[in-house]
C-alpha positions as CSV (number, residue, x, y, z in Angstrom):
1,M,-70.7,2.6,39.1
2,S,-73.0,3.7,36.2
3,D,-75.4,1.1,34.8
4,R,-75.4,2.6,31.3
5,L,-73.0,5.0,29.6
6,L,-74.6,6.8,26.7
7,I,-72.1,8.2,24.1
8,R,-73.3,10.2,21.2
9,L,-71.3,10.5,18.0
10,H,-72.5,13.7,16.3
11,P,-72.6,14.1,12.4
12,D,-69.6,16.5,12.7
13,G,-67.6,13.8,14.5
14,Q,-67.8,15.5,17.9
15,L,-68.7,13.4,21.0
16,S,-70.9,13.9,24.1
17,W,-71.7,11.5,26.9
18,L,-74.1,10.9,29.8
19,A,-74.2,8.2,32.5
20,Q,-77.4,6.7,33.9
21,D,-78.1,4.6,37.0
22,A,-80.0,1.3,37.1
23,G,-83.3,3.2,37.2
24,G,-82.5,5.1,34.0
25,R,-82.0,8.4,35.7
26,A,-79.2,10.6,34.4
27,L,-76.3,11.0,36.9
28,S,-75.4,14.4,35.4
29,A,-76.1,16.6,32.5
30,A,-74.6,15.8,29.1
31,N,-70.8,16.3,28.9
32,A,-68.9,17.4,25.8
33,G,-66.1,15.3,24.5
34,A,-65.1,11.7,25.3
35,P,-65.7,10.3,28.8
36,P,-62.7,9.8,31.1
37,A,-61.1,6.3,31.2
38,A,-62.4,5.9,34.8
39,T,-65.9,6.5,33.7
40,L,-65.6,4.0,30.9
41,A,-64.2,1.4,33.3
42,R,-67.1,1.8,35.7
43,A,-69.8,1.5,33.1
44,R,-71.7,-1.8,33.0
45,N,-73.1,-1.2,29.5
46,I,-71.9,1.3,26.8
47,V,-74.4,2.4,24.2
48,A,-73.3,4.6,21.2
49,L,-75.8,6.8,19.3
50,V,-74.7,7.4,15.7
51,P,-76.1,9.7,13.0
52,S,-79.3,8.4,11.5
53,E,-78.5,10.0,8.2
54,Q,-76.3,7.1,7.4
55,V,-78.6,4.4,8.7
56,V,-81.7,3.2,6.8
57,V,-84.5,1.7,8.9
58,L,-86.8,-0.7,6.9
59,E,-89.4,-3.3,7.5
60,T,-89.6,-6.7,5.9
61,D,-91.3,-10.1,6.3
62,A,-89.9,-12.6,8.8
63,V,-89.6,-15.4,6.3
64,S,-88.1,-17.8,8.9
65,T,-88.1,-18.2,12.7
66,R,-84.4,-19.2,12.5
67,R,-82.1,-16.3,12.9
68,T,-79.3,-17.7,10.7
69,Q,-81.7,-18.3,7.8
70,L,-83.4,-14.9,8.3
71,A,-80.0,-13.1,8.3
72,K,-79.2,-14.7,4.9
73,A,-82.6,-13.9,3.4
74,V,-83.1,-10.3,4.6
75,P,-80.4,-8.6,2.4
76,F,-82.0,-10.1,-0.8
77,A,-85.5,-9.3,0.4
78,L,-84.5,-5.6,0.8
79,E,-82.1,-5.4,-2.2
80,D,-84.6,-3.5,-4.4
81,Q,-85.1,-0.8,-1.8
82,L,-81.3,0.0,-1.5
83,A,-79.1,2.0,-3.7
84,S,-75.8,0.2,-2.7
85,P,-74.9,-3.4,-3.4
86,V,-75.9,-5.7,-0.5
87,E,-72.3,-6.9,-0.3
88,D,-71.2,-3.4,0.9
89,L,-74.0,-3.1,3.6
90,H,-74.4,-4.5,7.1
91,F,-77.9,-5.6,8.1
92,A,-78.9,-5.5,11.8
93,L,-81.9,-7.6,13.0
94,P,-83.8,-7.3,16.2
95,A,-82.7,-9.6,19.1
96,R,-86.2,-11.1,19.2
97,F,-88.8,-11.4,16.5
98,D,-92.2,-13.1,17.1
99,A,-94.3,-11.2,14.5
100,S,-94.7,-11.6,10.8
101,R,-92.7,-8.5,10.0
102,I,-89.5,-7.2,11.5
103,T,-87.5,-3.9,11.7
104,V,-84.1,-4.0,10.0
105,A,-81.4,-1.3,10.3
106,V,-79.0,-1.0,7.3
107,V,-75.7,0.8,7.2
108,A,-72.6,0.8,5.0
109,R,-69.9,-1.5,6.4
110,S,-67.3,1.3,5.8
111,A,-69.3,3.8,7.8
112,L,-69.7,1.3,10.7
113,R,-66.0,0.6,10.7
114,E,-65.2,4.4,10.7
115,W,-67.5,4.9,13.7
116,L,-65.9,2.0,15.6
117,D,-62.4,3.3,14.8
118,A,-63.3,6.9,15.9
119,L,-64.6,5.6,19.2
120,A,-61.6,3.3,19.7
121,Q,-59.3,6.2,19.4
122,H,-60.8,7.4,22.7
123,G,-60.7,4.0,24.3
124,I,-64.5,3.5,23.7
125,H,-65.6,0.0,22.8
126,P,-69.4,0.0,22.8
127,D,-71.7,-2.9,23.7
128,A,-74.5,-1.5,21.4
129,M,-74.7,1.0,18.6
130,I,-78.1,2.5,17.7
131,A,-79.2,5.1,15.1
132,D,-80.0,8.3,17.2
133,A,-83.5,8.6,15.7
134,L,-84.3,5.1,17.0
135,A,-83.5,6.4,20.5
136,L,-86.9,8.3,20.4
137,R,-89.7,6.3,21.9
138,A,-92.2,4.9,19.4
139,R,-95.7,6.2,20.1
140,A,-98.9,4.3,19.3
141,D,-100.9,7.5,18.8
142,G,-98.5,9.5,16.7
143,A,-94.9,10.5,15.9
144,T,-92.1,12.1,18.0
145,L,-90.0,14.9,16.6
146,A,-86.8,16.3,18.2
147,I,-85.2,19.4,16.7
148,E,-81.6,20.5,17.4
149,G,-80.3,23.5,15.5
150,E,-80.8,22.8,11.8
151,R,-81.2,19.0,12.3
152,A,-84.3,17.0,13.3
153,L,-85.0,13.4,14.3
154,L,-88.4,11.9,13.6
155,R,-89.7,8.6,15.0
156,M,-92.9,7.7,13.1
157,N,-93.4,4.2,14.6
158,A,-91.4,1.1,15.6
159,A,-90.2,0.5,12.0
160,H,-89.7,4.1,10.7
161,A,-87.2,6.6,12.0
162,F,-85.4,9.4,10.1
163,A,-83.0,12.3,10.3
164,F,-83.6,15.6,8.3
165,D,-82.4,19.1,8.0
166,L,-85.2,21.5,8.6
167,P,-86.0,22.4,5.0
168,A,-86.3,18.7,4.1
169,L,-88.4,18.1,7.3
170,T,-91.0,20.6,6.4
171,Q,-91.2,19.3,2.9
172,W,-91.6,15.7,4.1
173,L,-94.2,16.6,6.7
174,G,-96.2,18.4,4.0
175,V,-96.4,15.2,2.0
176,A,-96.7,12.5,4.7
177,A,-97.9,14.3,7.8
178,P,-98.4,12.0,10.8
179,Q,-101.7,11.8,12.6
180,S,-100.4,13.6,15.7
181,L,-96.9,15.1,16.3
182,A,-95.2,15.5,19.7
183,V,-92.4,18.1,19.2
184,H,-89.4,18.7,21.4
185,D,-87.5,21.8,20.2
186,F,-84.0,22.3,21.6
187,R,-83.4,25.5,19.7
188,D,-83.3,28.9,21.5
189,A,-85.8,30.2,18.9
190,P,-89.5,30.7,18.6
191,R,-91.9,27.9,17.9
192,L,-91.4,26.4,14.4
193,G,-94.3,26.3,12.0
194,L,-94.9,22.8,10.8
195,P,-97.3,21.5,8.1
196,A,-98.6,18.8,10.4
197,A,-101.1,18.2,13.3
198,V,-99.1,19.1,16.3
199,G,-100.5,17.5,19.5
200,E,-97.9,19.0,21.9
201,Y,-95.0,21.4,21.4
202,H,-92.2,21.8,24.0
203,E,-90.1,24.9,23.1
204,R,-86.6,25.9,24.2
205,Q,-85.7,22.6,25.7
206,R,-82.3,21.9,27.2
207,D,-79.9,18.9,27.0
208,A,-80.9,16.8,24.0
209,L,-78.8,13.9,25.1
210,A,-80.5,13.7,28.5
211,F,-83.8,13.7,26.6
212,L,-82.7,10.9,24.3
213,A,-81.4,8.9,27.4
214,G,-84.8,9.1,28.9
215,Q,-86.5,8.0,25.7
216,L,-84.1,5.2,24.9
217,A,-85.4,1.7,25.7
218,R,-83.8,-0.5,28.2
219,E,-82.7,-2.9,25.5
220,P,-82.5,-0.7,22.3
221,E,-82.7,-2.4,18.9
222,P,-81.8,-3.1,16.2
223,N,-78.3,-3.1,17.6
224,L,-75.8,-2.5,14.7
225,L,-73.1,-4.4,16.6
226,Q,-74.0,-8.0,15.6
227,G,-72.6,-10.6,13.3
228,E,-69.0,-9.8,12.4
229,F,-69.3,-6.5,14.3
230,A,-70.4,-8.1,17.6
231,P,-68.4,-6.8,20.5
232,A,-65.9,-9.2,22.1
233,H,-64.0,-6.8,24.4
234,R,-66.2,-7.6,27.5
235,H,-65.1,-11.2,27.4
236,V,-61.3,-10.5,27.5
237,P,-60.9,-10.9,31.3
238,V,-62.4,-14.4,31.3
239,V,-60.6,-15.8,28.2
240,R,-58.0,-17.6,30.3
241,L,-60.8,-19.3,32.3
242,W,-62.5,-20.4,29.2
243,R,-59.3,-21.8,27.8
244,R,-58.9,-23.9,30.9
245,A,-62.5,-25.1,30.6
246,A,-62.0,-25.9,26.9
247,V,-58.9,-28.1,27.8
248,A,-61.0,-30.0,30.4
249,V,-63.8,-30.4,27.9
250,A,-61.5,-31.6,25.2
251,A,-60.0,-34.2,27.6
252,A,-63.5,-35.4,28.6
253,I,-64.5,-35.7,24.9
254,A,-61.3,-37.7,24.1
255,L,-62.2,-40.1,26.9
256,M,-65.8,-40.3,25.6
257,L,-64.6,-41.1,22.1
258,L,-62.2,-43.8,23.4
259,Y,-65.1,-45.4,25.3
260,A,-67.4,-45.0,22.4
261,G,-64.9,-46.6,20.0
262,A,-64.5,-49.6,22.3
263,D,-68.3,-49.9,22.7
264,W,-68.8,-49.6,18.9
265,L,-66.4,-52.5,18.4
266,R,-68.2,-54.6,20.9
267,L,-71.6,-53.8,19.5
268,S,-70.4,-54.5,15.9
269,R,-69.3,-58.0,16.9
270,E,-72.6,-58.6,18.6
271,S,-74.5,-57.2,15.6
272,A,-72.6,-59.5,13.3
273,R,-73.4,-62.5,15.5
274,L,-77.1,-61.7,15.6
275,E,-77.2,-61.1,11.9
276,G,-75.7,-64.5,11.4
277,Q,-78.4,-66.1,13.6
278,Q,-81.1,-64.2,11.6
279,R,-79.7,-65.5,8.3
280,D,-79.6,-69.1,9.8
281,A,-83.3,-68.7,10.8
282,L,-84.2,-67.4,7.4
283,R,-82.3,-70.2,5.6
284,A,-84.1,-72.8,7.8
285,A,-87.6,-71.2,7.3
286,L,-87.3,-70.1,3.7
287,P,-84.5,-72.0,1.8
288,E,-85.2,-70.1,-1.4
289,F,-83.8,-66.9,0.2
290,A,-80.6,-68.5,1.3
291,A,-78.6,-67.0,-1.6
292,V,-80.4,-63.7,-1.7
293,A,-78.3,-60.7,-0.6
294,G,-79.9,-58.2,1.8
295,D,-81.0,-57.7,5.4
296,P,-82.5,-60.9,6.7
297,R,-85.2,-59.1,8.6
298,Q,-86.4,-57.2,5.5
299,L,-86.3,-60.4,3.4
300,M,-88.4,-62.2,6.0
301,E,-90.9,-59.3,6.2
302,S,-91.1,-59.1,2.4
303,A,-91.8,-62.9,2.3
304,L,-94.5,-62.6,5.0
305,T,-96.2,-59.7,3.2
306,R,-96.4,-61.7,0.0
307,M,-97.8,-64.6,2.0
308,R,-100.5,-62.4,3.4
309,G,-101.3,-61.1,-0.1
310,G,-99.7,-57.6,0.4
311,G,-101.0,-54.6,2.2
312,E,-104.0,-52.8,0.7
313,G,-103.0,-49.3,-0.4
314,A,-99.2,-50.0,-0.2
315,G,-96.6,-48.8,-2.7
316,L,-95.7,-45.6,-4.4
317,V,-98.7,-45.4,-6.8
318,A,-101.2,-45.9,-3.9
319,L,-99.5,-43.3,-1.8
320,L,-99.5,-40.7,-4.7
321,N,-103.2,-41.4,-5.3
322,R,-103.8,-40.4,-1.6
323,I,-101.7,-37.2,-1.5
324,G,-102.3,-36.1,-5.1
325,P,-105.6,-34.2,-4.5
326,I,-104.1,-32.2,-1.7
327,L,-101.0,-31.2,-3.7
328,A,-103.1,-30.3,-6.7
329,A,-105.4,-28.1,-4.6
330,T,-102.5,-26.2,-3.1
331,T,-101.7,-23.3,-5.4
332,R,-99.1,-21.6,-3.2
333,V,-96.8,-24.6,-3.1
334,T,-95.0,-26.1,-6.0
335,L,-93.7,-29.7,-6.3
336,K,-90.0,-29.7,-7.2
337,G,-89.2,-33.4,-7.0
338,I,-90.0,-36.7,-5.4
339,E,-87.9,-39.6,-4.1
340,Y,-89.3,-43.0,-3.0
341,R,-87.2,-45.4,-1.0
342,N,-88.0,-48.1,1.6
343,E,-91.7,-47.4,1.5
344,T,-90.9,-43.7,2.4
345,L,-91.7,-40.9,0.0
346,E,-89.8,-37.6,0.1
347,L,-91.3,-34.5,-1.6
348,G,-89.2,-31.4,-2.5
349,L,-91.5,-28.4,-2.3
350,R,-91.2,-24.6,-3.1
351,A,-93.3,-22.5,-0.7
352,P,-93.6,-18.7,-0.1
353,D,-92.9,-19.2,3.6
354,V,-92.6,-21.7,6.5
355,P,-96.3,-21.5,7.5
356,A,-97.4,-22.4,4.0
357,L,-95.2,-25.5,4.0
358,D,-96.4,-26.5,7.5
359,L,-100.0,-26.2,6.2
360,V,-99.3,-28.8,3.6
361,R,-97.8,-31.0,6.2
362,E,-100.9,-30.8,8.4
363,Q,-103.2,-31.5,5.5
364,L,-101.3,-34.6,4.5
365,A,-101.2,-35.7,8.2
366,T,-105.1,-35.7,8.2
367,L,-104.9,-38.6,5.8
368,G,-103.5,-40.8,8.6
369,L,-100.0,-40.6,7.2
370,S,-96.8,-40.0,9.2
371,V,-95.5,-36.6,7.8
372,E,-92.4,-34.6,9.0
373,V,-90.5,-31.7,7.7
374,T,-86.8,-32.7,7.1
375,A,-85.3,-29.6,5.7
376,V,-86.1,-25.9,5.1
377,N,-83.8,-23.6,3.1
378,S,-84.2,-20.0,2.0
379,A,-84.6,-19.6,-1.8
380,E,-85.4,-16.9,-4.2
381,G,-89.1,-15.9,-3.8
382,G,-89.6,-18.2,-0.8
383,I,-88.2,-21.4,0.8
384,D,-87.3,-24.9,-0.4
385,G,-88.6,-27.6,2.0
386,R,-88.6,-31.4,2.1
387,L,-91.5,-33.5,3.5
388,R,-90.9,-37.1,4.5
389,I,-94.1,-39.2,4.2
390,G,-94.4,-42.7,5.6
391,G,-97.2,-45.0,6.2
392,A,-100.0,-44.8,8.7
393,K,-99.3,-43.1,12.0
394,R,-98.3,-45.4,14.8
């Protein structure tokens, strides 16, 4: 059984394939055409390499740590750099992102569907699909160039990978030459003169797919097969088991709801009894509140507060006096609205990113207030967030 089956879809529509073991070693040389059905069945993981000419690799800010919010924000963040409407494009994000900027692969939805249909005709249902230029390993000290016939793949760094024909390659290198270039030439031709600093040049190489297989990361990304294009075929054998598990879970949930309903009814009766006792105690202690509607506990606390002369620094005005200087000094964050209810203030803020919003929260917390972020939503030019501010921390 092969650990990974690498299938390459060439720009002319032809296929080639190569199987690797768990250590990443090729089990054979590259094979032309589609792999046999038995080879497909034995593969643990199928990765398809597609032409990079139709995939744009870009870099953008990670405006959120939540993948769902980031997936919604990325198309609009990159819209100005793309020629096609974002509605016609598919955006692939990395599986993990812990830096301030991320690499995004963009492809036309129609092209992605055509690739999947072409592979499906041969019984191929890949688990991952990667632009072939991204198969080249990113180097910290320079760029990697692979030349095949009249076509070349260039990996500048983690976030920039391209495909060129040779005339366009020499023109591009003449304008934006990398610091050092490692060249792997698979042509049966003399060394190609390049307008760049070539650190190493490997001439007349053989088996480009085997070379790419050795370069390809264990978990290559960004994987184009995500979102609506995420593969589901690997889960078909266990669908029946999941259905049975779902029935069992549904039955358990029904029993839980039945118990919860009975418990809610019991607690409602107990709550009504306790509220009646509280109102009796309020009526006995403060007869003037007997006819006043509202929660007996809050009415009692309000009366006690007035008896104590009120709390110093309480109320909306006092709270605004405390937080006003911090909001006025923060130029990156804009106040969109305020709401004050039950001695709790909620602020609607517009910030460029989540760290800026969190900085305001920390500054307000230094005043001894209880501050929490209750909502964060992507918005044009940044994010909309809400801060809930209570009294002193307990």
